[in-house]
N, CA and C atoms as a LAMMPS dump frame, in Angstrom:
ITEM: TIMESTEP
0
ITEM: NUMBER OF ATOMS
693
ITEM: BOX BOUNDS ff ff ff
-5.0000000000000000e+02 5.0000000000000000e+02
-5.0000000000000000e+02 5.0000000000000000e+02
-5.0000000000000000e+02 5.0000000000000000e+02
ITEM: ATOMS id mol type element x y z
1 1 1 N 351.738 372.632 65.942
2 1 2 C 352.116 371.22 66.048
3 1 3 C 353.635 371.046 66.031
4 2 1 N 354.34 371.836 65.171
5 2 2 C 355.789 371.756 65.131
6 2 3 C 356.413 372.209 66.446
7 3 1 N 355.725 373.118 67.161
8 3 2 C 356.236 373.561 68.451
9 3 3 C 356.118 372.439 69.478
10 4 1 N 354.995 371.719 69.425
11 4 2 C 354.767 370.624 70.387
12 4 3 C 355.591 369.393 70.003
13 5 1 N 355.56 369.026 68.717
14 5 2 C 356.3 367.871 68.208
15 5 3 C 357.158 368.338 67.032
16 6 1 N 358.29 368.951 67.29
17 6 2 C 359.116 369.487 66.203
18 6 3 C 359.649 368.37 65.31
19 7 1 N 359.805 368.647 63.997
20 7 2 C 360.363 367.625 63.097
21 7 3 C 361.786 367.288 63.491
22 8 1 N 362.128 366.023 63.334
23 8 2 C 363.464 365.561 63.724
24 8 3 C 364.169 364.886 62.552
25 9 1 N 365.477 364.824 62.635
26 9 2 C 366.31 364.185 61.619
27 9 3 C 365.905 362.725 61.442
28 10 1 N 365.868 362.281 60.19
29 10 2 C 365.476 360.911 59.89
30 10 3 C 366.438 359.864 60.405
31 11 1 N 367.626 360.291 60.885
32 11 2 C 368.605 359.341 61.403
33 11 3 C 368.859 359.497 62.894
34 12 1 N 369.198 360.712 63.332
35 12 2 C 369.67 360.876 64.709
36 12 3 C 368.653 361.518 65.638
37 13 1 N 367.53 361.982 65.107
38 13 2 C 366.445 362.586 65.893
39 13 3 C 366.761 363.985 66.405
40 14 1 N 367.795 364.603 65.858
41 14 2 C 368.012 366.02 66.147
42 14 3 C 366.899 366.838 65.5
43 15 1 N 366.535 367.946 66.12
44 15 2 C 365.487 368.802 65.571
45 15 3 C 365.971 369.435 64.265
46 16 1 N 365.106 369.394 63.224
47 16 2 C 365.418 369.978 61.924
48 16 3 C 364.273 370.896 61.505
49 17 1 N 364.47 371.6 60.412
50 17 2 C 363.472 372.583 59.994
51 17 3 C 362.294 371.956 59.265
52 18 1 N 362.532 370.835 58.564
53 18 2 C 361.507 370.252 57.705
54 18 3 C 361.313 368.773 58.041
55 19 1 N 360.069 368.298 58.127
56 19 2 C 359.841 366.875 58.385
57 19 3 C 360.527 365.998 57.341
58 20 1 N 361.233 364.973 57.797
59 20 2 C 361.902 364.041 56.902
60 20 3 C 363.302 364.443 56.495
61 21 1 N 363.72 365.659 56.845
62 21 2 C 365.057 366.113 56.462
63 21 3 C 366.108 365.488 57.366
64 22 1 N 367.363 365.544 56.929
65 22 2 C 368.488 365.124 57.749
66 22 3 C 369.166 366.355 58.327
67 23 1 N 369.731 366.201 59.5
68 23 2 C 370.521 367.291 60.051
69 23 3 C 371.815 367.42 59.238
70 24 1 N 372.526 368.516 59.414
71 24 2 C 373.731 368.761 58.615
72 24 3 C 374.773 367.67 58.819
73 25 1 N 374.944 367.213 60.06
74 25 2 C 375.965 366.198 60.34
75 25 3 C 375.638 364.873 59.662
76 26 1 N 374.369 364.455 59.725
77 26 2 C 373.982 363.188 59.103
78 26 3 C 374.027 363.287 57.582
79 27 1 N 373.655 364.443 57.039
80 27 2 C 373.71 364.612 55.592
81 27 3 C 375.146 364.501 55.096
82 28 1 N 376.07 365.107 55.814
83 28 2 C 377.474 365.032 55.416
84 28 3 C 378.012 363.612 55.523
85 29 1 N 377.395 362.802 56.363
86 29 2 C 377.859 361.43 56.546
87 29 3 C 377.344 360.451 55.514
88 30 1 N 376.414 360.872 54.632
89 30 2 C 375.904 359.983 53.597
90 30 3 C 376.956 359.803 52.507
91 31 1 N 377.094 358.591 51.999
92 31 2 C 378.116 358.268 50.991
93 31 3 C 377.505 358.307 49.596
94 32 1 N 377.479 359.485 48.999
95 32 2 C 376.92 359.644 47.657
96 32 3 C 377.893 359.079 46.616
97 33 1 N 377.339 358.399 45.634
98 33 2 C 378.163 357.791 44.592
99 33 3 C 378.445 358.796 43.477
100 34 1 N 379.625 358.689 42.892
101 34 2 C 380.022 359.568 41.799
102 34 3 C 380.965 358.804 40.879
103 35 1 N 381.155 359.334 39.695
104 35 2 C 382.099 358.716 38.759
105 35 3 C 383.509 358.724 39.357
106 36 1 N 384.354 357.773 38.948
107 36 2 C 384.143 356.767 37.896
108 36 3 C 383.385 355.545 38.413
109 37 1 N 382.531 354.993 37.545
110 37 2 C 381.802 353.774 37.881
111 37 3 C 381.653 352.925 36.628
112 38 1 N 381.262 351.672 36.84
113 38 2 C 381.02 350.756 35.733
114 38 3 C 379.892 351.302 34.869
115 39 1 N 380.095 351.342 33.569
116 39 2 C 379.074 351.859 32.669
117 39 3 C 377.87 350.93 32.581
118 40 1 N 378.022 349.701 33.079
119 40 2 C 376.902 348.774 33.101
120 40 3 C 376.128 348.847 34.403
121 41 1 N 376.668 348.222 35.44
122 41 2 C 375.929 348.095 36.705
123 41 3 C 376.071 349.294 37.622
124 42 1 N 376.992 350.212 37.316
125 42 2 C 377.141 351.4 38.143
126 42 3 C 378.007 351.215 39.375
127 43 1 N 378.689 350.087 39.517
128 43 2 C 379.561 349.888 40.661
129 43 3 C 380.742 350.865 40.592
130 44 1 N 381.023 351.593 41.67
131 44 2 C 382.126 352.563 41.63
132 44 3 C 383.478 351.877 41.468
133 45 1 N 384.349 352.532 40.735
134 45 2 C 385.727 352.08 40.588
135 45 3 C 386.607 352.823 41.596
136 46 1 N 387.642 352.143 42.06
137 46 2 C 388.588 352.773 42.981
138 46 3 C 389.565 353.687 42.263
139 47 1 N 389.79 353.41 40.97
140 47 2 C 390.749 354.182 40.19
141 47 3 C 390.063 354.808 38.986
142 48 1 N 390.696 355.78 38.388
143 48 2 C 390.163 356.434 37.197
144 48 3 C 389.941 355.415 36.087
145 49 1 N 388.867 355.618 35.325
146 49 2 C 388.543 354.688 34.242
147 49 3 C 387.857 355.447 33.119
148 50 1 N 387.846 354.851 31.935
149 50 2 C 387.148 355.441 30.798
150 50 3 C 385.638 355.439 31.06
151 51 1 N 384.897 356.4 30.493
152 51 2 C 383.452 356.48 30.747
153 51 3 C 382.686 355.217 30.372
154 52 1 N 383.151 354.474 29.353
155 52 2 C 382.438 353.27 28.928
156 52 3 C 383.032 351.987 29.51
157 53 1 N 383.897 352.102 30.507
158 53 2 C 384.529 350.924 31.107
159 53 3 C 383.506 350.079 31.862
160 54 1 N 383.695 348.765 31.819
161 54 2 C 382.827 347.823 32.523
162 54 3 C 383.621 347.107 33.605
163 55 1 N 382.926 346.737 34.69
164 55 2 C 383.574 345.986 35.755
165 55 3 C 383.759 344.538 35.314
166 56 1 N 384.515 343.781 36.087
167 56 2 C 384.808 342.395 35.732
168 56 3 C 383.545 341.546 35.653
169 57 1 N 382.602 341.781 36.572
170 57 2 C 381.373 340.977 36.584
171 57 3 C 380.523 341.253 35.355
172 58 1 N 380.401 342.522 34.952
173 58 2 C 379.612 342.842 33.76
174 58 3 C 380.263 342.298 32.494
175 59 1 N 381.583 342.183 32.495
176 59 2 C 382.274 341.61 31.344
177 59 3 C 382.087 340.096 31.27
178 60 1 N 382.119 339.442 32.435
179 60 2 C 382.051 337.979 32.454
180 60 3 C 380.622 337.457 32.463
181 61 1 N 379.704 338.192 33.088
182 61 2 C 378.312 337.735 33.212
183 61 3 C 377.392 338.95 33.149
184 62 1 N 377.188 339.522 31.958
185 62 2 C 376.403 340.753 31.834
186 62 3 C 374.977 340.578 32.345
187 63 1 N 374.457 341.536 33.103
188 63 2 C 373.072 341.455 33.57
189 63 3 C 372.112 341.71 32.422
190 64 1 N 370.856 341.279 32.551
191 64 2 C 369.881 341.5 31.469
192 64 3 C 369.5 342.971 31.313
193 65 1 N 369.58 343.751 32.388
194 65 2 C 369.281 345.168 32.245
195 65 3 C 370.45 345.888 31.577
196 66 1 N 370.128 346.964 30.886
197 66 2 C 371.125 347.682 30.1
198 66 3 C 372.124 348.43 30.974
199 67 1 N 371.602 349.174 31.949
200 67 2 C 372.437 349.938 32.867
201 67 3 C 371.741 350.024 34.222
202 68 1 N 372.539 350.252 35.259
203 68 2 C 371.993 350.494 36.599
204 68 3 C 372.758 351.64 37.243
205 69 1 N 372.04 352.476 37.973
206 69 2 C 372.667 353.563 38.699
207 69 3 C 372.03 353.652 40.09
208 70 1 N 372.812 354.124 41.049
209 70 2 C 372.326 354.293 42.42
210 70 3 C 372.831 355.618 42.964
211 71 1 N 372.116 356.143 43.945
212 71 2 C 372.49 357.436 44.522
213 71 3 C 373.523 357.304 45.63
214 72 1 N 373.444 356.215 46.409
215 72 2 C 374.234 356.095 47.628
216 72 3 C 374.903 354.736 47.737
217 73 1 N 376.009 354.697 48.466
218 73 2 C 376.606 353.428 48.873
219 73 3 C 375.822 352.889 50.062
220 74 1 N 375.561 351.593 50.043
221 74 2 C 374.729 350.987 51.086
222 74 3 C 375.592 350.635 52.295
223 75 1 N 375.951 351.669 53.059
224 75 2 C 376.711 351.454 54.283
225 75 3 C 375.756 351.436 55.476
226 76 1 N 376.293 351.405 56.691
227 76 2 C 375.451 351.262 57.878
228 76 3 C 374.504 352.437 58.055
229 77 1 N 374.977 353.638 57.78
230 77 2 C 374.122 354.822 57.916
231 77 3 C 372.986 354.79 56.892
232 78 1 N 373.315 354.419 55.659
233 78 2 C 372.303 354.329 54.617
234 78 3 C 371.303 353.208 54.917
235 79 1 N 371.8 352.093 55.408
236 79 2 C 370.927 350.967 55.761
237 79 3 C 369.879 351.393 56.798
238 80 1 N 370.317 352.167 57.775
239 80 2 C 369.404 352.635 58.813
240 80 3 C 368.346 353.569 58.238
241 81 1 N 368.772 354.5 57.385
242 81 2 C 367.839 355.459 56.799
243 81 3 C 366.799 354.77 55.924
244 82 1 N 367.242 353.885 55.034
245 82 2 C 366.304 353.184 54.159
246 82 3 C 365.42 352.247 54.969
247 83 1 N 365.974 351.656 56.017
248 83 2 C 365.155 350.807 56.884
249 83 3 C 364.01 351.562 57.53
250 84 1 N 364.272 352.79 57.969
251 84 2 C 363.203 353.618 58.533
252 84 3 C 362.115 353.88 57.491
253 85 1 N 362.533 354.194 56.278
254 85 2 C 361.573 354.477 55.207
255 85 3 C 360.797 353.22 54.803
256 86 1 N 361.469 352.104 54.772
257 86 2 C 360.9 350.87 54.228
258 86 3 C 360.02 350.119 55.22
259 87 1 N 360.454 350.08 56.476
260 87 2 C 359.785 349.209 57.448
261 87 3 C 359.066 349.939 58.58
262 88 1 N 359.361 351.204 58.788
263 88 2 C 358.871 351.883 59.992
264 88 3 C 357.847 352.972 59.717
265 89 1 N 357.196 352.905 58.568
266 89 2 C 356.131 353.864 58.222
267 89 3 C 356.617 355.306 58.152
268 90 1 N 357.901 355.515 57.963
269 90 2 C 358.414 356.881 57.919
270 90 3 C 358.447 357.385 56.472
271 91 1 N 357.25 357.442 55.882
272 91 2 C 357.148 357.886 54.498
273 91 3 C 357.399 359.391 54.365
274 92 1 N 357.459 360.105 55.486
275 92 2 C 357.795 361.528 55.419
276 92 3 C 359.252 361.744 54.978
277 93 1 N 360.037 360.658 54.901
278 93 2 C 361.408 360.758 54.393
279 93 3 C 361.453 360.882 52.87
280 94 1 N 360.341 360.614 52.212
281 94 2 C 360.316 360.59 50.749
282 94 3 C 360.825 361.892 50.115
283 95 1 N 360.41 363.08 50.569
284 95 2 C 360.922 364.309 49.935
285 95 3 C 362.436 364.472 50.045
286 96 1 N 363.047 363.872 51.062
287 96 2 C 364.509 363.915 51.185
288 96 3 C 365.167 362.93 50.226
289 97 1 N 364.581 361.752 50.08
290 97 2 C 365.187 360.705 49.261
291 97 3 C 365.021 360.936 47.763
292 98 1 N 363.905 361.531 47.361
293 98 2 C 363.595 361.644 45.933
294 98 3 C 364.621 362.444 45.124
295 99 1 N 365.094 363.597 45.598
296 99 2 C 366.104 364.315 44.796
297 99 3 C 367.375 363.495 44.564
298 100 1 N 367.753 362.668 45.529
299 100 2 C 368.927 361.814 45.361
300 100 3 C 368.661 360.779 44.268
301 101 1 N 367.456 360.186 44.323
302 101 2 C 367.091 359.183 43.327
303 101 3 C 366.991 359.814 41.938
304 102 1 N 366.432 361.007 41.865
305 102 2 C 366.282 361.687 40.577
306 102 3 C 367.657 361.97 39.952
307 103 1 N 368.604 362.372 40.778
308 103 2 C 369.951 362.644 40.27
309 103 3 C 370.548 361.4 39.612
310 104 1 N 370.355 360.244 40.247
311 104 2 C 370.856 358.994 39.667
312 104 3 C 370.068 358.614 38.412
313 105 1 N 368.762 358.833 38.434
314 105 2 C 367.91 358.432 37.314
315 105 3 C 368.212 359.237 36.05
316 106 1 N 368.628 360.478 36.199
317 106 2 C 368.9 361.309 35.024
318 106 3 C 370.052 360.754 34.189
319 107 1 N 370.865 359.894 34.798
320 107 2 C 371.936 359.234 34.044
321 107 3 C 371.387 358.216 33.046
322 108 1 N 370.105 357.846 33.195
323 108 2 C 369.532 356.744 32.426
324 108 3 C 368.484 357.202 31.414
325 109 1 N 368.216 358.472 31.343
326 109 2 C 367.188 358.987 30.443
327 109 3 C 367.724 359.045 29.01
328 110 1 N 366.824 358.959 27.999
329 110 2 C 365.37 358.933 28.104
330 110 3 C 364.822 357.511 28.293
331 111 1 N 363.652 357.434 28.912
332 111 2 C 362.916 356.175 29.044
333 111 3 C 361.45 356.465 28.74
334 112 1 N 360.69 355.402 28.486
335 112 2 C 359.274 355.562 28.133
336 112 3 C 358.338 355.416 29.315
337 113 1 N 358.742 354.619 30.28
338 113 2 C 357.845 354.331 31.399
339 113 3 C 358.672 353.958 32.625
340 114 1 N 358.13 354.268 33.802
341 114 2 C 358.766 353.913 35.069
342 114 3 C 357.935 352.83 35.738
343 115 1 N 358.619 351.787 36.217
344 115 2 C 357.932 350.653 36.855
345 115 3 C 358.644 350.316 38.159
346 116 1 N 357.917 350.183 39.279
347 116 2 C 358.56 349.765 40.528
348 116 3 C 358.658 348.249 40.62
349 117 1 N 359.65 347.768 41.354
350 117 2 C 359.69 346.345 41.697
351 117 3 C 358.495 346.055 42.6
352 118 1 N 357.644 345.1 42.238
353 118 2 C 356.411 344.888 43.002
354 118 3 C 356.617 344.032 44.251
355 119 1 N 355.709 344.2 45.198
356 119 2 C 355.609 343.321 46.361
357 119 3 C 354.481 342.324 46.121
358 120 1 N 354.612 341.128 46.689
359 120 2 C 353.485 340.201 46.661
360 120 3 C 352.364 340.766 47.52
361 121 1 N 351.127 340.482 47.147
362 121 2 C 349.972 341.128 47.804
363 121 3 C 349.937 340.867 49.307
364 122 1 N 350.375 339.676 49.756
365 122 2 C 350.332 339.394 51.186
366 122 3 C 351.385 340.211 51.924
367 123 1 N 352.55 340.374 51.321
368 123 2 C 353.573 341.208 51.954
369 123 3 C 353.166 342.676 51.925
370 124 1 N 352.484 343.078 50.874
371 124 2 C 352.002 344.458 50.786
372 124 3 C 350.975 344.732 51.876
373 125 1 N 350.115 343.765 52.158
374 125 2 C 349.131 343.937 53.226
375 125 3 C 349.815 344.085 54.582
376 126 1 N 350.866 343.311 54.814
377 126 2 C 351.571 343.393 56.093
378 126 3 C 352.339 344.704 56.226
379 127 1 N 352.958 345.133 55.136
380 127 2 C 353.806 346.324 55.195
381 127 3 C 353.016 347.609 55.004
382 128 1 N 351.843 347.517 54.36
383 128 2 C 350.914 348.627 54.128
384 128 3 C 351.263 349.486 52.916
385 129 1 N 352.471 349.461 52.455
386 129 2 C 352.849 350.205 51.249
387 129 3 C 354.098 349.576 50.652
388 130 1 N 354.275 349.835 49.348
389 130 2 C 355.466 349.377 48.639
390 130 3 C 356.4 350.565 48.491
391 131 1 N 357.545 350.516 49.147
392 131 2 C 358.467 351.643 49.115
393 131 3 C 358.947 351.944 47.699
394 132 1 N 359.103 350.908 46.869
395 132 2 C 359.531 351.119 45.485
396 132 3 C 358.46 351.861 44.688
397 133 1 N 357.188 351.565 44.98
398 133 2 C 356.097 352.258 44.288
399 133 3 C 356.059 353.735 44.665
400 134 1 N 356.282 354.044 45.945
401 134 2 C 356.323 355.45 46.36
402 134 3 C 357.455 356.189 45.661
403 135 1 N 358.616 355.549 45.565
404 135 2 C 359.75 356.158 44.875
405 135 3 C 359.449 356.343 43.394
406 136 1 N 358.834 355.349 42.768
407 136 2 C 358.523 355.434 41.345
408 136 3 C 357.529 356.552 41.061
409 137 1 N 356.494 356.668 41.888
410 137 2 C 355.496 357.713 41.683
411 137 3 C 356.115 359.101 41.827
412 138 1 N 356.945 359.278 42.839
413 138 2 C 357.606 360.563 43.031
414 138 3 C 358.545 360.886 41.892
415 139 1 N 359.272 359.874 41.422
416 139 2 C 360.213 360.065 40.323
417 139 3 C 359.473 360.404 39.027
418 140 1 N 358.368 359.705 38.786
419 140 2 C 357.589 359.98 37.582
420 140 3 C 357.044 361.391 37.561
421 141 1 N 356.616 361.874 38.714
422 141 2 C 356.082 363.235 38.8
423 141 3 C 357.177 364.263 38.54
424 142 1 N 358.354 364.067 39.131
425 142 2 C 359.431 365.049 38.982
426 142 3 C 360.028 365.037 37.583
427 143 1 N 360.015 363.874 36.907
428 143 2 C 360.602 363.765 35.571
429 143 3 C 359.565 363.832 34.456
430 144 1 N 358.282 363.905 34.827
431 144 2 C 357.184 363.942 33.847
432 144 3 C 357.213 362.72 32.935
433 145 1 N 357.371 361.549 33.553
434 145 2 C 357.379 360.272 32.838
435 145 3 C 356.26 359.405 33.409
436 146 1 N 355.461 358.734 32.569
437 146 2 C 354.37 357.906 33.086
438 146 3 C 354.872 356.757 33.96
439 147 1 N 354.09 356.437 34.975
440 147 2 C 354.414 355.348 35.908
441 147 3 C 353.345 354.276 35.787
442 148 1 N 353.767 353.032 35.658
443 148 2 C 352.837 351.89 35.598
444 148 3 C 353.059 351.028 36.835
445 149 1 N 352.159 351.134 37.805
446 149 2 C 352.319 350.396 39.051
447 149 3 C 351.957 348.917 38.908
448 150 1 N 351.089 348.579 37.956
449 150 2 C 350.574 347.213 37.872
450 150 3 C 351.08 346.456 36.645
451 151 1 N 351.993 347.057 35.897
452 151 2 C 352.505 346.383 34.7
453 151 3 C 353.319 345.142 35.056
454 152 1 N 354.047 345.206 36.168
455 152 2 C 354.866 344.086 36.628
456 152 3 C 354.336 343.63 37.978
457 153 1 N 354.045 342.356 38.108
458 153 2 C 353.479 341.832 39.338
459 153 3 C 354.22 340.582 39.784
460 154 1 N 354.109 340.306 41.094
461 154 2 C 354.67 339.064 41.636
462 154 3 C 353.735 337.915 41.289
463 155 1 N 354.244 336.96 40.517
464 155 2 C 353.431 335.811 40.146
465 155 3 C 353.309 334.819 41.295
466 156 1 N 354.272 334.852 42.206
467 156 2 C 354.236 333.973 43.381
468 156 3 C 354.989 334.646 44.518
469 157 1 N 354.67 334.241 45.723
470 157 2 C 355.365 334.77 46.897
471 157 3 C 356.774 334.184 46.952
472 158 1 N 357.715 334.973 47.44
473 158 2 C 359.088 334.51 47.605
474 158 3 C 359.514 334.712 49.053
475 159 1 N 360.5 333.949 49.467
476 159 2 C 361.002 334.09 50.831
477 159 3 C 361.801 335.378 50.967
478 160 1 N 361.796 335.999 52.155
479 160 2 C 362.667 337.156 52.37
480 160 3 C 364.112 336.787 52.066
481 161 1 N 364.855 337.691 51.419
482 161 2 C 366.18 337.354 50.924
483 161 3 C 367.319 337.803 51.833
484 162 1 N 366.998 338.37 52.972
485 162 2 C 368.042 338.794 53.907
486 162 3 C 368.867 337.579 54.328
487 163 1 N 370.168 337.68 54.177
488 163 2 C 371.061 336.598 54.569
489 163 3 C 371.368 335.604 53.466
490 164 1 N 370.648 335.691 52.327
491 164 2 C 370.897 334.759 51.23
492 164 3 C 372.095 335.2 50.393
493 165 1 N 372.812 334.224 49.853
494 165 2 C 373.862 334.477 48.88
495 165 3 C 373.227 334.665 47.498
496 166 1 N 374.045 335.104 46.541
497 166 2 C 373.518 335.419 45.214
498 166 3 C 372.824 334.222 44.568
499 167 1 N 373.431 333.03 44.628
500 167 2 C 372.839 331.861 43.999
501 167 3 C 371.485 331.533 44.621
502 168 1 N 371.379 331.675 45.94
503 168 2 C 370.116 331.418 46.623
504 168 3 C 369.054 332.439 46.223
505 169 1 N 369.469 333.681 46.095
506 169 2 C 368.526 334.722 45.704
507 169 3 C 368.025 334.507 44.278
508 170 1 N 368.929 334.132 43.382
509 170 2 C 368.534 333.877 42.003
510 170 3 C 367.488 332.769 41.925
511 171 1 N 367.705 331.707 42.682
512 171 2 C 366.75 330.596 42.71
513 171 3 C 365.427 331.03 43.328
514 172 1 N 365.493 331.853 44.37
515 172 2 C 364.296 332.289 45.083
516 172 3 C 363.36 333.108 44.194
517 173 1 N 363.921 333.945 43.308
518 173 2 C 363.079 334.845 42.498
519 173 3 C 362.884 334.367 41.068
520 174 1 N 363.389 333.176 40.744
521 174 2 C 363.249 332.675 39.378
522 174 3 C 361.763 332.522 39.026
523 175 1 N 361.354 333.102 37.906
524 175 2 C 359.959 333.044 37.426
525 175 3 C 358.963 333.606 38.445
526 176 1 N 359.409 334.529 39.274
527 176 2 C 358.529 335.093 40.302
528 176 3 C 357.757 336.312 39.814
529 177 1 N 358.068 336.816 38.619
530 177 2 C 357.445 338.042 38.142
531 177 3 C 356.728 337.82 36.817
532 178 1 N 355.629 338.547 36.635
533 178 2 C 354.842 338.44 35.411
534 178 3 C 354.475 339.833 34.924
535 179 1 N 354.525 340.019 33.612
536 179 2 C 354.131 341.29 32.994
537 179 3 C 352.671 341.184 32.593
538 180 1 N 351.851 342.122 33.04
539 180 2 C 350.407 342.029 32.847
540 180 3 C 349.866 343.037 31.842
541 181 1 N 350.725 343.924 31.328
542 181 2 C 350.279 344.918 30.351
543 181 3 C 351.309 345.021 29.237
544 182 1 N 350.905 345.668 28.15
545 182 2 C 351.758 345.739 26.968
546 182 3 C 352.986 346.612 27.223
547 183 1 N 354.166 346.018 27.041
548 183 2 C 355.421 346.752 27.228
549 183 3 C 356.285 346.689 25.966
550 184 1 N 355.72 346.18 24.885
551 184 2 C 356.495 345.943 23.663
552 184 3 C 357.079 347.241 23.114
553 185 1 N 358.385 347.19 22.825
554 185 2 C 359.063 348.313 22.211
555 185 3 C 359.356 349.484 23.123
556 186 1 N 359.102 349.343 24.422
557 186 2 C 359.286 350.46 25.345
558 186 3 C 360.569 350.287 26.16
559 187 1 N 361.203 351.409 26.438
560 187 2 C 362.369 351.406 27.323
561 187 3 C 361.884 351.672 28.734
562 188 1 N 362.19 350.762 29.649
563 188 2 C 361.651 350.781 31.007
564 188 3 C 362.71 351.241 31.999
565 189 1 N 362.303 352.105 32.923
566 189 2 C 363.142 352.438 34.076
567 189 3 C 362.569 351.696 35.279
568 190 1 N 363.299 350.723 35.772
569 190 2 C 362.884 349.885 36.888
570 190 3 C 363.412 350.478 38.188
571 191 1 N 362.545 350.651 39.179
572 191 2 C 362.895 351.361 40.415
573 191 3 C 362.82 350.428 41.615
574 192 1 N 363.845 350.476 42.467
575 192 2 C 363.829 349.759 43.744
576 192 3 C 364.619 350.565 44.76
577 193 1 N 364.61 350.104 46.012
578 193 2 C 365.315 350.855 47.048
579 193 3 C 366.803 350.515 47.089
580 194 1 N 367.151 349.217 46.994
581 194 2 C 368.559 348.825 47.116
582 194 3 C 368.898 347.755 46.084
583 195 1 N 370.066 347.873 45.479
584 195 2 C 370.629 346.816 44.641
585 195 3 C 371.661 346.078 45.49
586 196 1 N 371.376 344.813 45.793
587 196 2 C 372.317 344.022 46.59
588 196 3 C 373.072 343.08 45.646
589 197 1 N 372.597 341.86 45.47
590 197 2 C 373.232 340.963 44.502
591 197 3 C 372.717 341.22 43.09
592 198 1 N 371.575 341.911 42.97
593 198 2 C 370.966 342.152 41.667
594 198 3 C 370 341.069 41.233
595 199 1 N 369.788 340.043 42.056
596 199 2 C 368.955 338.905 41.647
597 199 3 C 367.517 339.33 41.348
598 200 1 N 366.91 340.107 42.228
599 200 2 C 365.514 340.522 42.017
600 200 3 C 365.395 341.4 40.779
601 201 1 N 366.297 342.357 40.64
602 201 2 C 366.244 343.27 39.5
603 201 3 C 366.5 342.529 38.194
604 202 1 N 367.357 341.513 38.224
605 202 2 C 367.599 340.716 37.027
606 202 3 C 366.361 339.908 36.655
607 203 1 N 365.68 339.34 37.645
608 203 2 C 364.472 338.559 37.371
609 203 3 C 363.375 339.455 36.799
610 204 1 N 363.233 340.658 37.349
611 204 2 C 362.249 341.612 36.818
612 204 3 C 362.606 342.007 35.389
613 205 1 N 363.875 342.263 35.159
614 205 2 C 364.325 342.678 33.823
615 205 3 C 364.073 341.574 32.803
616 206 1 N 364.376 340.339 33.177
617 206 2 C 364.162 339.215 32.254
618 206 3 C 362.689 339.084 31.893
619 207 1 N 361.799 339.256 32.868
620 207 2 C 360.361 339.167 32.593
621 207 3 C 359.924 340.271 31.63
622 208 1 N 360.417 341.479 31.834
623 208 2 C 360.055 342.604 30.969
624 208 3 C 360.599 342.42 29.56
625 209 1 N 361.837 341.954 29.437
626 209 2 C 362.428 341.735 28.123
627 209 3 C 361.733 340.606 27.377
628 210 1 N 361.371 339.547 28.088
629 210 2 C 360.659 338.435 27.451
630 210 3 C 359.278 338.869 26.969
631 211 1 N 358.699 339.895 27.631
632 211 2 C 357.393 340.417 27.228
633 211 3 C 357.507 341.434 26.098
634 212 1 N 358.75 341.739 25.668
635 212 2 C 358.921 342.595 24.51
636 212 3 C 359.478 343.979 24.776
637 213 1 N 359.874 344.27 26.003
638 213 2 C 360.482 345.576 26.281
639 213 3 C 361.736 345.751 25.443
640 214 1 N 361.954 346.953 24.956
641 214 2 C 363.138 347.213 24.141
642 214 3 C 364.405 347.191 24.984
643 215 1 N 364.331 347.768 26.186
644 215 2 C 365.476 347.788 27.101
645 215 3 C 364.967 348.063 28.499
646 216 1 N 365.747 347.624 29.48
647 216 2 C 365.444 347.893 30.885
648 216 3 C 366.648 348.569 31.515
649 217 1 N 366.403 349.663 32.21
650 217 2 C 367.433 350.346 32.985
651 217 3 C 366.969 350.404 34.425
652 218 1 N 367.911 350.411 35.343
653 218 2 C 367.603 350.243 36.767
654 218 3 C 368.126 351.424 37.562
655 219 1 N 367.299 351.959 38.445
656 219 2 C 367.765 352.991 39.371
657 219 3 C 367.329 352.606 40.782
658 220 1 N 368.251 352.764 41.73
659 220 2 C 367.963 352.472 43.133
660 220 3 C 368.5 353.592 44.008
661 221 1 N 367.962 353.68 45.202
662 221 2 C 368.489 354.649 46.16
663 221 3 C 369.928 354.324 46.529
664 222 1 N 370.208 353.037 46.706
665 222 2 C 371.539 352.631 47.16
666 222 3 C 371.944 351.33 46.495
667 223 1 N 373.238 351.033 46.559
668 223 2 C 373.726 349.767 46.058
669 223 3 C 374.836 349.253 46.965
670 224 1 N 374.91 347.936 47.081
671 224 2 C 375.991 347.28 47.801
672 224 3 C 377.206 347.226 46.883
673 225 1 N 378.324 347.699 47.364
674 225 2 C 379.522 347.712 46.543
675 225 3 C 380.485 346.584 46.856
676 226 1 N 380.276 345.923 48.015
677 226 2 C 381.168 344.823 48.402
678 226 3 C 380.321 343.676 48.933
679 227 1 N 380.674 342.432 48.608
680 227 2 C 379.869 341.286 49.021
681 227 3 C 379.639 341.194 50.522
682 228 1 N 380.609 341.616 51.326
683 228 2 C 380.449 341.47 52.777
684 228 3 C 379.378 342.374 53.347
685 229 1 N 378.878 343.348 52.526
686 229 2 C 377.822 344.238 53
687 229 3 C 376.45 343.62 52.836
688 230 1 N 376.331 342.512 52.109
689 230 2 C 375.033 341.931 51.837
690 230 3 C 374.467 341.278 53.088
691 231 1 N 373.256 341.706 53.445
692 231 2 C 372.59 341.125 54.613
693 231 3 C 371.092 341.316 54.492
């Protein structure tokens, strides 16, 4: 089968050795995040900083989650790759993405349970799978941490947030999530594909904390580092 339909790069369609892998050129073009970054939200700093330094936004308006980390900067190349995984049924990219996510998640350990950001059931039916759930399951297996897929659910459908500003996103997801199982006293690792304005992750974190979670930490494949990248 590989001879007839050889595996191709998840970005440029060059032939590669393993399904879902990136070719060497595309892999080198990915913008992996590294220190120094904000000790809260994980936003990279342009200049050297102390390990516990916080960005201006975390100082002025701290998010409800304790910390957030991401593997990649959400640039055009990353947007294309995650889009293929998220919208185009290219779940064979998962083995390539998971080691990157695991590297970011290890910054947040220990945790008691891993929970994905949920999709509303109607959107899940249209999309056929929840990309955050696939990432959470893979991460839980590699880190030997239990995963709860149904602990956090969408209490109501929300509008797609592409093109919305932060204030609009916050309003869109307000009270949109409900905790359906006991989370009291547990430290939660919340998983999603991209951190943009943080509105969805903040709403999920608030629901978990109100239900008694001890702390919420966030890991994503990528994060937006500049407002003009939000789309």
